[in-house]
C-alpha positions as CSV (number, residue, x, y, z in Angstrom):
1,M,-64.5,-34.0,-207.7
2,N,-64.1,-30.5,-207.3
3,K,-60.1,-29.6,-207.4
4,K,-60.7,-26.2,-206.1
5,I,-62.1,-27.4,-203.1
6,M,-58.9,-29.9,-202.6
7,R,-56.7,-27.0,-203.4
8,R,-58.3,-25.0,-200.7
9,L,-57.9,-28.0,-198.2
10,F,-54.3,-28.4,-199.1
11,N,-53.6,-24.8,-198.3
12,I,-55.5,-25.0,-194.9
13,A,-53.5,-28.2,-194.0
14,K,-50.3,-26.2,-194.7
15,L,-51.2,-24.0,-191.9
16,T,-52.4,-26.6,-189.1
17,E,-50.5,-28.1,-186.4
18,K,-49.0,-31.5,-186.9
19,V,-51.2,-34.4,-185.1
20,G,-49.8,-37.7,-185.1
21,G,-47.2,-36.5,-187.6
22,C,-49.9,-35.7,-190.4
23,R,-51.7,-32.4,-191.1
24,V,-55.1,-33.4,-192.5
25,V,-58.1,-31.4,-193.3
26,A,-61.4,-32.5,-194.3
27,A,-64.6,-30.9,-195.7
28,L,-68.3,-31.9,-196.2
29,V,-69.6,-30.5,-199.5
30,V,-72.9,-30.5,-201.1
31,R,-73.1,-29.0,-204.7
32,N,-69.6,-27.4,-204.5
33,K,-70.5,-25.8,-201.3
34,V,-68.4,-26.2,-198.2
35,L,-70.8,-26.8,-195.4
36,S,-68.1,-27.8,-192.6
37,I,-64.2,-28.1,-192.5
38,G,-62.5,-30.3,-190.0
39,V,-58.7,-30.6,-188.9
40,N,-56.8,-33.4,-187.2
41,S,-56.6,-32.2,-183.5
42,K,-55.5,-33.8,-179.9
43,N,-58.9,-33.2,-178.5
44,S,-61.5,-35.9,-178.8
45,C,-65.2,-35.6,-179.5
46,F,-68.1,-38.0,-178.8
47,L,-67.8,-39.5,-182.3
48,A,-64.3,-40.3,-182.0
49,R,-65.1,-42.7,-179.1
50,R,-67.9,-44.4,-180.9
51,F,-65.9,-45.2,-184.1
52,Y,-62.4,-45.5,-183.1
53,K,-61.1,-49.1,-182.1
54,H,-58.6,-48.3,-179.4
55,N,-58.2,-45.5,-176.9
56,S,-54.6,-44.7,-177.9
57,A,-56.0,-43.8,-181.2
58,I,-58.3,-41.2,-179.9
59,C,-57.5,-37.9,-181.3
60,N,-60.1,-36.0,-183.6
61,H,-59.6,-37.1,-187.0
62,A,-60.5,-34.4,-189.6
63,E,-63.3,-36.7,-190.9
64,I,-64.6,-36.9,-187.4
65,S,-64.2,-33.2,-186.8
66,A,-66.1,-32.2,-190.3
67,I,-69.0,-34.8,-189.5
68,S,-69.3,-33.8,-185.9
69,Q,-70.0,-30.2,-186.9
70,L,-73.0,-31.2,-188.9
71,V,-74.5,-34.1,-186.9
72,N,-76.5,-31.9,-184.6
73,S,-77.7,-29.4,-187.1
74,T,-79.0,-32.1,-189.7
75,N,-80.6,-34.8,-187.2
76,N,-77.7,-37.2,-188.3
77,R,-78.6,-37.2,-191.9
78,L,-75.3,-36.5,-194.1
79,R,-76.7,-38.6,-197.2
80,G,-76.1,-37.0,-200.4
81,L,-72.8,-35.1,-198.9
82,T,-69.4,-35.6,-200.4
83,L,-66.3,-35.7,-198.2
84,Y,-63.0,-34.4,-199.2
85,V,-59.8,-35.3,-197.2
86,C,-56.4,-33.8,-197.9
87,R,-53.2,-34.1,-196.3
88,A,-50.2,-31.7,-196.9
89,K,-46.7,-32.9,-196.1
90,K,-43.4,-30.9,-196.4
91,V,-40.8,-33.1,-198.3
92,N,-37.2,-31.5,-198.9
93,G,-38.6,-28.3,-198.2
94,H,-41.3,-28.4,-200.7
95,W,-45.2,-28.9,-199.7
96,N,-46.8,-32.0,-201.4
97,Y,-50.3,-33.6,-201.1
98,G,-50.0,-37.0,-198.8
99,L,-52.0,-39.9,-198.7
100,A,-55.2,-39.0,-196.9
101,K,-57.4,-42.4,-197.2
102,P,-59.7,-42.5,-194.2
103,C,-58.8,-45.1,-191.5
104,D,-61.1,-47.8,-190.6
105,G,-62.9,-45.9,-188.0
106,C,-63.4,-42.9,-190.2
107,E,-64.7,-45.3,-193.0
108,A,-67.4,-46.7,-190.3
109,A,-68.7,-43.0,-189.5
110,I,-68.8,-42.3,-193.3
111,R,-71.0,-45.3,-193.8
112,H,-73.0,-44.9,-190.8
113,F,-74.0,-41.4,-191.6
114,G,-74.8,-42.2,-195.3
115,I,-71.9,-40.1,-196.8
116,S,-72.3,-40.9,-200.5
117,K,-68.8,-40.0,-201.8
118,V,-65.4,-39.5,-200.7
119,F,-62.2,-38.1,-202.3
120,W,-58.8,-38.1,-200.8
121,S,-55.4,-37.0,-201.7
122,H,-52.7,-39.2,-202.6
123,D,-48.8,-39.2,-202.1
124,G,-47.0,-36.4,-204.0
125,V,-49.4,-36.1,-207.1
126,N,-52.4,-34.2,-207.8
127,I,-54.9,-37.1,-208.2
128,Y,-57.5,-38.1,-205.9
129,G,-59.2,-41.3,-204.7
130,D,-62.8,-41.9,-204.9
131,K,-64.9,-44.1,-202.6
């Protein structure tokens, strides 16, 4: 896991608009090189409709946004890539990491496209999950 990439995503997340109460950024990475960055947004995309379980949850999650940027250029092959997901939240005037574990729909997309590793931020601490 590359802490520099996670810190970069944290700094980007702090600047994004809250969507569904969250500021989440995701990046697909190969050999510590960022290939795509996605953020939570109110706009949907073709992958969101495929992997999310109900229409009320249709917003573009950061993970899906990062994946959709690469799907067409790689012929749907994302095997060997690593996904980083980071949430920034402001608590009592201070920025902290938040829990950014992918939801079930994003997990389904991660499995479908063969992404091999996933790291996500945890609440208030500088440690990360690995899938």
